C-alpha angles and dihedrals in degrees: 000000000000089000089053092047088052090052093049092050093047091053092045093050089053098040107041117074108220088224091077097044091219101128117104123227121249088252094053092051093044093049093048091051090058089065116094091223096056122089138177139197125200122197132188128225089276091060093248127118112276121249128211113302095011116119117237125240095191146358145190126211115197141174122216119202130161097342095316129100123204123203104225098175137002124178140170122191110253093241089059099045117120094031098099097261093123090054090045091053090051090050090052089046093055092046095046094045091050089051088053091052100260120146097181136043125209136190139168125208139172117260112260092035105145088216089074091088091055093048092050093047089051090055103263112147124203112249104176150333133241105206117228091354097144124057120202122213090257092055096258113145123219130188122245117229120205118210133187135189128192115227 
């Protein structure tokens, strides 16, 4: 599991711009992975699950509760963006969540997140907005948008 945590953190360090303050700390990820309702998936540049020793190109971190799965984090290394890995991660998410008994997926993102197009293309539908939910390092406030998708 430590190797997987290292891979998650490496992708997150490359993928999350510090401007937005969205990256989790190693401790936050490690603590969440200790919960029996939290799951992750690592994929390589070929879109397949990584094997021991292989670096990851992307990951998802999710929480499954009462038939619903929430996407907590999704990331693809910048060098692998535009290759379909984000879509592949969402496909794995839907497949894995269904196998865990979920019938709905949820996610929350900041307004202006370029991943919104991917989420909508994958069938996520906006459900609501939390005004001024996110605070950037410069004090700018951004809304949070909540999305859901039926499985």
